[in-house]
C-alpha positions as CSV (number, residue, x, y, z in Angstrom):
1,M,17.0,1.5,1.4
2,F,14.4,3.8,-0.4
3,G,15.9,5.2,-3.2
4,R,12.4,6.2,-5.1
5,P,10.5,9.6,-4.6
6,T,7.1,9.6,-2.5
7,C,4.0,8.5,-3.6
8,A,0.7,10.7,-2.5
9,K,-2.6,9.2,-2.0
10,E,-5.5,11.0,-1.9
11,V,-8.9,9.4,0.2
12,S,-10.0,7.2,-2.6
13,E,-10.7,3.5,-2.8
14,F,-9.2,1.1,-5.9
15,P,-8.1,-1.6,-6.9
16,W,-4.8,-3.0,-7.5
17,A,-2.6,-5.2,-8.8
18,Y,1.2,-6.3,-8.4
19,D,3.2,-7.3,-11.3
20,E,6.4,-6.9,-9.8
21,P,7.2,-7.2,-5.8
22,E,7.0,-4.4,-3.9
23,T,8.0,-3.1,-0.3
24,C,5.9,0.0,1.2
25,R,6.6,2.8,4.0
26,F,3.9,4.0,4.8
27,L,4.7,8.0,6.2
28,E,1.8,9.1,6.7
29,G,-2.3,8.5,6.5
30,D,-4.6,5.8,7.2
31,V,-5.2,2.5,4.3
32,L,-7.4,-0.4,4.8
33,I,-5.4,-3.0,2.2
34,K,-8.2,-6.1,1.2
35,P,-6.4,-9.2,-0.8
36,D,-9.0,-11.0,-3.1
37,G,-10.6,-13.6,-2.0
38,G,-9.3,-12.8,1.1
39,K,-10.0,-11.6,4.4
40,R,-9.8,-7.8,5.5
41,G,-6.5,-7.5,6.3
42,P,-5.1,-5.0,9.1
43,D,-5.2,-1.3,8.6
44,R,-2.0,0.2,7.8
45,K,-0.6,3.7,9.5
46,K,2.2,6.1,9.5
47,G,5.7,3.8,9.9
48,D,4.6,0.7,9.0
49,L,6.6,-1.2,6.6
50,V,4.6,-3.9,4.4
51,A,6.0,-5.9,1.8
52,F,3.3,-7.4,-1.2
53,P,4.2,-9.8,-3.3
54,S,4.5,-10.4,-7.5
55,G,1.0,-11.4,-8.9
56,M,-1.1,-10.3,-5.1
57,S,-4.2,-8.2,-6.2
58,C,-6.0,-6.2,-3.5
59,I,-8.3,-3.2,-3.3
60,W,-6.7,0.2,-1.6
61,K,-9.2,2.2,0.9
62,A,-7.6,5.2,2.2
63,A,-9.4,6.8,5.2
64,V,-7.1,9.5,5.1
65,P,-4.6,11.5,2.8
66,G,-1.2,9.4,3.1
67,K,2.5,9.4,1.9
68,E,4.3,6.2,1.0
69,H,7.9,4.8,-0.3
70,N,7.7,2.4,-2.0
71,R,10.7,0.2,-3.5
72,F,10.1,-2.2,-6.7
73,G,11.6,-5.5,-7.6
């Protein structure tokens, strides 16, 4: 399902916007994703699979370093 390389995240907080749909499998770490104008979402952790729609904007807050696989489109 995921042919893309693994993406590593350091402890950080940053805004992000999706130009196209993205599916993300969390391999390591713990992250909070808060959609712009929305309520705090659930923390995402190892093993979670999340689909982000095109046009979504959010804040990512990585509490610990992590890794993920992504699929775009």
